[in-house]
Structure formats: C-alpha cells, structure tokens
C-alpha positions in Angstrom: 131.8 94.1 126.1 134.8 91.9 126.7 136.5 92.2 130.1 140.0 90.9 130.2 140.3 90.4 134.0 143.9 89.9 134.9 143.5 89.7 138.7 139.8 88.5 139.1 138.6 91.9 140.1 136.1 92.8 137.3 133.0 90.9 138.4 131.2 93.9 140.0 131.6 96.0 136.8 130.4 93.0 134.6 127.2 92.7 136.8 126.5 96.4 136.6 126.9 96.3 132.8 124.5 93.4 132.6 121.9 95.3 134.6 122.1 98.0 131.9 121.5 95.5 129.2 125.0 95.1 127.9 126.2 91.7 126.7 129.3 90.7 128.7 132.0 88.1 128.2 134.5 87.7 131.0 138.0 86.3 130.8 139.9 85.4 134.0 143.5 84.5 133.9 144.6 80.9 134.7 147.0 80.9 137.6 149.9 78.4 137.2 149.4 77.1 140.7 145.7 77.6 141.5 144.3 77.0 138.1 141.5 78.9 136.4 139.8 81.4 138.7 136.1 80.5 139.5 135.3 84.1 140.1 132.0 84.9 138.3 131.0 81.3 137.7 127.2 81.2 137.2 126.9 85.0 137.2 128.3 86.1 133.8 129.4 84.4 130.6 133.0 83.4 131.0 135.4 82.6 128.2 138.7 80.5 128.4 140.5 82.7 125.9 140.0 86.4 125.1 141.6 86.5 121.7 138.6 84.8 119.8 136.2 87.5 121.1 137.9 90.7 119.9 135.8 91.0 116.8 132.6 90.4 118.8 133.4 93.3 121.1 132.2 96.9 120.9 134.4 97.7 123.9 137.3 95.9 125.6 138.2 96.7 129.2 141.5 95.7 130.8 141.5 95.5 134.6 145.3 95.5 135.2 148.7 96.1 133.6 151.0 93.2 134.6 150.1 90.4 132.1 149.8 90.1 128.3 151.4 93.5 127.9 152.7 93.1 124.4 149.7 91.2 123.1 147.4 93.9 124.4 149.6 96.6 122.9 149.2 95.1 119.5 145.4 94.9 119.6 145.0 98.6 120.6 145.7 99.6 117.0 142.7 97.8 115.8 140.2 97.4 118.6 138.4 99.8 121.1 140.5 99.0 124.2 139.9 101.0 127.4 143.2 100.5 129.2 146.7 101.9 129.2 149.3 101.4 126.4 152.6 99.7 127.1 154.3 103.1 127.5 151.6 104.1 130.0 151.9 100.9 132.0 155.7 101.6 132.2 154.9 104.7 134.3 153.9 102.4 137.1 155.9 99.2 136.5 159.2 101.0 135.9 159.2 103.5 138.8 162.5 105.2 137.7 160.9 105.8 134.3 157.9 107.3 136.0 160.0 109.7 137.9 161.8 110.7 134.7 158.6 111.5 133.0 157.4 113.6 135.9 160.6 115.6 135.8 160.5 116.0 132.0 157.1 117.6 132.5 158.4 120.1 135.0 157.3 118.3 138.2 159.6 118.0 141.1 160.1 114.5 142.6 161.6 113.2 145.8 165.3 112.4 145.8 165.8 108.7 144.8 168.4 106.2 143.7 168.1 103.1 141.5 169.6 99.9 143.1 170.7 96.8 141.3 171.3 94.6 144.3 170.6 94.3 148.1 174.3 94.7 148.9 174.6 97.8 146.8 171.5 99.2 148.6 173.0 98.5 152.0 176.3 100.3 151.1 174.3 103.3 149.8 172.3 103.5 153.0 175.4 103.4 155.2 176.8 106.3 153.3 173.4 108.1 153.4 171.9 107.2 156.8 168.4 108.6 156.7 164.9 107.2 156.2 164.3 105.6 152.8 161.4 104.0 151.1 162.2 100.9 149.1 160.0 100.2 146.0 160.2 97.6 143.2 160.9 98.8 139.7 161.2 97.3 136.2 158.9 94.4 136.9 157.3 92.6 134.0 154.3 90.2 133.5 153.3 89.8 137.1 156.8 89.1 138.5 156.6 92.1 140.9 158.8 91.5 143.9 156.3 92.7 146.6 158.9 92.2 149.3 160.8 95.1 147.8 158.2 97.5 149.1 159.1 98.8 152.5 159.0 102.2 154.3 161.7 102.3 156.9 161.6 103.9 160.3 165.4 104.4 160.4 168.4 103.1 158.4 168.9 100.0 160.5 165.5 98.4 159.9 165.8 98.8 156.1 169.3 97.2 156.2 167.7 94.3 158.2 165.1 93.8 155.5 167.7 93.9 152.8 169.7 91.2 154.5 166.7 89.1 155.1 165.8 89.2 151.4 169.3 88.4 150.4 169.4 85.4 152.8 166.1 84.1 151.5 167.4 84.3 147.9 164.5 86.5 146.8 164.8 87.5 143.2 164.5 91.1 142.2 164.7 93.4 139.3 165.9 96.9 139.8 164.4 98.7 142.8 164.6 102.3 144.0 165.3 103.9 147.3 163.2 107.0 147.6 163.9 109.6 150.3 161.2 109.5 153.0 159.1 112.8 153.2 157.0 113.3 156.2 153.5 114.5 155.5 150.0 113.5 154.5 149.4 111.0 151.7 146.7 111.8 149.2 146.2 110.7 145.6 144.7 112.4 142.6 143.4 110.6 139.5 141.6 111.5 136.3 140.1 109.7 133.4 141.9 110.3 130.1 141.4 109.3 126.5 141.6 110.8 123.0 144.0 113.4 124.3 141.4 114.8 126.7 140.8 114.9 130.5 137.6 113.6 132.0 136.5 113.7 135.6 138.9 114.4 138.5 139.0 112.3 141.6 140.9 112.8 144.9 141.5 109.8 147.2 142.9 108.6 150.5 144.2 105.0 150.8 144.2 102.8 153.9 146.8 100.1 153.1 147.6 98.5 156.4 145.8 95.3 157.5 144.7 96.6 160.9 143.1 99.7 162.4 145.2 102.7 163.1 147.5 101.7 160.2 149.1 98.9 162.1 150.3 95.6 160.5 151.6 94.6 157.1 150.6 96.4 153.9 147.8 94.9 151.9 146.7 95.7 148.4 144.4 98.1 150.3 141.8 97.6 153.1 139.6 100.6 152.0 139.6 104.1 150.6 137.8 107.4 150.9 137.5 109.2 147.6 135.6 112.1 145.9 135.0 113.4 142.5 136.0 117.1 142.5 135.3 120.0 140.2 138.8 121.5 140.7 142.0 120.3 142.4 145.3 121.8 143.2 146.8 118.4 143.1 145.5 117.8 139.6 146.9 121.2 138.4 150.3 120.4 139.9 151.0 116.7 139.1 148.5 115.5 136.5 147.6 118.3 134.1 151.3 118.8 133.0 151.3 115.2 131.8 148.5 115.8 129.3 150.7 116.2 126.2 152.7 113.1 127.1 149.6 111.0 127.7 148.1 112.2 124.4 151.3 111.3 122.5 151.2 107.7 123.8 147.4 107.4 123.3 146.7 106.8 126.9 143.2 105.5 127.7 141.8 105.0 131.2 142.4 106.1 134.7 145.8 107.7 135.6 146.6 108.3 139.3 149.5 109.9 141.1 149.9 109.2 144.8 151.5 112.2 146.6 152.8 113.4 149.9 152.0 116.9 151.0 154.6 118.1 153.4 154.2 120.5 156.4 154.9 123.5 154.2 152.3 122.5 151.6 154.9 121.1 149.1 153.4 118.4 146.8 155.6 115.4 146.1 154.5 112.7 143.6 155.5 109.2 144.9 154.2 106.8 142.3 151.7 106.2 139.5 148.8 103.8 139.3 148.5 103.5 135.5 145.3 101.3 135.4 142.1 100.9 137.2 142.7 101.2 141.0 141.4 98.5 143.4 139.3 99.0 145.5 139.0 102.6 144.1 137.1 101.5 141.0 134.6 99.5 143.1 133.9 102.6 145.2 133.7 104.8 142.2 130.7 102.7 141.0 128.7 104.1 143.9 129.4 107.6 142.5 128.7 106.8 138.8 125.1 107.8 138.0 124.9 106.8 134.3 125.5 103.8 132.1 128.6 102.1 133.6 130.2 101.4 130.2 128.9 103.8 127.5 130.9 106.7 128.9 134.2 104.8 128.4 133.4 104.4 124.7 132.4 108.1 124.5 135.6 109.3 126.2 137.6 107.4 123.6 135.7 109.4 121.0 136.5 112.6 122.7 133.3 113.2 124.7 133.0 113.2 128.5 129.5 111.9 129.2 130.2 110.3 132.7 127.7 111.5 135.2 128.9 111.4 138.8 127.9 112.3 142.3 130.2 114.8 144.0 129.5 113.3 147.4 132.2 111.6 149.4 132.4 107.8 149.1 134.0 105.4 151.6 134.6 101.7 150.9 135.5 98.7 153.2 137.2 95.6 151.9 135.8 92.4 153.3 138.3 89.5 152.9 139.4 86.3 154.4 143.1 85.7 155.3 144.8 83.3 152.9 143.4 79.8 153.4 140.8 81.2 155.9 137.5 80.5 154.2 137.0 77.3 152.2 135.9 77.9 148.6 132.1 77.8 148.4 131.5 79.4 151.8 128.1 81.2 151.6 127.8 85.0 151.8 124.6 85.9 153.6 122.8 89.3 153.7 123.1 90.6 150.2 119.7 91.7 148.9 117.9 94.5 147.1 118.3 96.9 150.0 122.1 97.0 149.9 122.9 95.7 146.4 123.8 99.1 145.0 126.7 99.4 147.5 127.9 95.8 147.4 130.7 95.3 145.0 131.4 91.6 144.4 135.0 90.6 143.8 136.0 87.0 144.6 132.5 85.6 144.4 130.7 83.0 142.3 127.2 81.5 142.4 126.7 78.5 144.7 124.3 77.2 147.3 123.6 77.7 150.9 121.7 75.6 153.4 117.9 76.2 153.7 116.1 75.2 156.9 112.7 74.5 155.3 113.7 73.0 152.0 116.6 72.0 149.7 119.7 74.1 149.4 119.1 77.5 147.7 121.2 79.5 145.3 123.5 82.0 147.0 126.6 84.1 146.4 129.6 82.1 147.7 133.3 82.8 148.2 135.6 82.1 145.2 138.7 83.9 146.5 140.0 85.5 149.7 139.2 89.1 148.5 135.4 88.7 148.5 133.8 92.1 148.2 133.8 95.8 148.9 131.0 97.6 150.7 130.6 101.3 149.9 128.7 104.3 151.3 128.3 107.9 150.2 127.5 111.2 152.0 128.2 114.9 152.2 130.9 114.3 154.7 133.5 111.5 155.4 131.7 110.6 158.6 128.3 110.2 156.9 129.8 108.2 154.1 131.6 105.9 156.5 128.4 105.4 158.5 126.6 104.4 155.3 129.3 102.0 154.3 129.4 100.5 157.8 125.7 99.8 157.7 126.2 97.9 154.4 129.2 95.8 155.5 127.5 95.0 158.9 124.5 93.7 157.0 126.6 91.0 155.4 127.6 87.8 157.2 130.2 85.2 156.1 131.2 82.2 158.3 134.8 81.8 159.4 135.3 85.4 160.6 136.3 87.5 157.6 138.7 90.4 158.1 138.0 94.1 157.7 139.0 97.4 159.1 136.5 99.6 161.0 138.4 102.9 160.9 138.4 103.7 157.2 138.3 107.5 156.9 138.8 108.3 160.6 142.3 109.9 160.3 140.9 112.4 157.8 139.3 114.3 160.7 142.7 115.8 161.4 144.2 115.5 157.9 141.6 117.4 155.9 141.9 120.7 157.9 145.7 120.4 157.7 145.6 120.0 153.9 143.1 122.8 153.5 145.6 125.2 155.1 147.5 124.7 151.8 144.4 125.0 149.6 144.4 121.2 149.0 141.3 119.0 149.3 139.1 122.1 149.5 135.9 120.3 148.4 136.2 117.8 151.3 134.5 117.9 154.7 134.9 115.4 157.6 
C-alpha cells in the first residue's frame, strides 16, 4: 500500500496496516519552509517521491485534497486510488460549487453570497446587518486563506475582521458569507465507492482550542462519533447525492456538516470531501477488521468493513507551535493502551534511561502528536475510556488538550432526538 500523506497525518493508519501484514510505503510532502517532514521516521518505509511506486501498489490512499490535485486525478484512471476525484474535491474547496451541487440534488441550503473582496463584503454587510459566517472558497493547492473563516456575533465584529485582513494585505480568493443559523452542529458521513454507499457515521466536532468552546478555532481538538444503522441526516443531505457521486467516480469518505435549527430543520453548511482528521483516527477504534482490505473491496462494489456501533470519543494531544522541541520523548505508550493511541506527528527516537544507555522511544516530530480514543455504549463511558488513555501518556513541556470533549452532548442529544435525529446515541 502506498500512502500519499499530504499533511503528515497518515502514520497511525500505516502502523495498523503493518500490524496486519501489509507492506507500506509512506510519502510525506516537503514543506517549502520546514523541509521534509520527519513524521514516521524509523517506524515505516518512507519514500521521497510517490510517482515511482504506483506500479508497486495494490492500493493507494490519499490523506487530503489540497495538493497534487491534477496529478492525482490523472492516475485515478489507471491505479486503485482510494481518495476523491478532482470534481469531488471541489465540493469542499469551492464552497459555492458545493452549495450549488446540494441545491441541484434538491437539498435546501442556508442563504449565502459570494464575495470577491473585503470591501465588497463590508458594503454587503452594511446593507444586510445580520449575523454572517465568513468561509474561504475557491482555494487551490494548499493556499487556503484560513483567516477567511470566521463566525460573527454581530455585523460590527465581522466588519472589524474584514478591515484587519485588508490592512494586513492578506491575499484571498473568493469567499462566501453564509447566513448564521442558530442550532446544534452535527455532521454525517458515509463511505462511498463504485457507485455504492458503505457504512454511515454521525459526528460532533469540538473545534475551539479551550474547554467550553472558548478560544480560536483549531483544525479540531476532538470529536465524538458513532457508526449508525440508520440516519435521518444521511437520508436528507447525503443519500440524494448518490447519483452525482457515482457519476464523478467518487471514492472515499464524504461528510456534510449541518446545523439543526430549533424547529428540526436540517441545514448543510459545508463538505469534507476527504478523510477527516481527527475523525479517521477515532474511526480506527471502531474498525474491527483489516484496516485496508475493505477499501479495496468497496472500490469493487462490496462493503466488507466490520465496525463497532459503540460511541467513540477522541482527544487531540498537541503542543502549541514552537512549544516542544523536535525529539521530545513521549512516555507511557505500551501494549495496554496501544489500540487507542493514534500516532500523528511522531517518529522513532530515544529517551533517557536511568540504569543504562538511552532507549528507543516515540518522540515528537510535529506539534500535532497524537489522538487518544475510547469507546463505550454512551458518550460518558466513551469519554472516560479516552480520558484514561490520554492521562496515561506524558510528554514534557506541557502539551495542550481539552478535557470536555463530548460534555455538551448531554443537552444536545435529547434536543436532537425530539426531531428524530441522532436516535442511536445516548449520553
């Protein structure tokens, strides 16, 4: 198996495949500033270029959708690539296009407007003074303007953000202003290939840096997710896309993040047209069979993925940028917690030993070090299991993590269930 790892997130999957006897070659992208990622050094076979290994591969996994887009599109015609096509990637990267596809499939979307400049956006907000959510659109090859993601509290704060970006000279492509809808955020995803749906998963993201959803957005600090046998969300916002996804030969995970309003209305906000992170780490705790074979089977029209229908919760363990020097040892990972430790920014190194020479040890290779997962029949039990795992791990220099992943679902799950949503969940 060849893993084309765009953001240095695929190590956990590689290690699990190795444990099942698969041969793995891992490509990690070279950053123009930081150089070649050291993630996975000493743990898996790494290759400096992915192109020479295509013919060697029985299966090729792509971890993201923001680099090598056209190169990867070309190889899909000739190689077994588990990852979205260019048209599928566009669902996420070009948010306006994603909204148009949803509408063409008969799915209502929130009111939104495409903006070409910060000044145009300010003028629009002044004429339409309400809460708006600003999101980037039309980004290509990793040039996503992350500063263009902002959920306003009122019109004035968004205008202040727009002026700040203008003053800083931040480049941007198109971006959209999406009308804010008050409600509960929940996502639904499903595996798809060969024109067929696989297993359905519902998920809750915890994006803010600090407990109680305070602080700046991160990629995500943790998730609660669950494979489900039926889903109103799937029926409303994913199933109608089946013909479109089949027509473009979509392969992989397709996720729609939604808001459920107070009346039970379901509003799709955005796509994740790729593997989700940390969702895919946490899913590994729910996968009961060979971690790779099911992907090849699904591309051949067979759903052989075996899953647990328990709830899974995951905590991200990370250092703030420039927090932990590269090579900082990670203590406490052993056979008792290995199944629920998902290595991300990690390589093989050494740690001090009191009664002999330094010994081999997992060490930090990036700020985003690992995800700790736990499973259970309820959110509370899954969180307790994940907490036990993450508290058994120690890294010097005070890594950051949230401690409240899943807590808000105590109130949200009953509210959703009043509208026949998240019916297989229990807090």
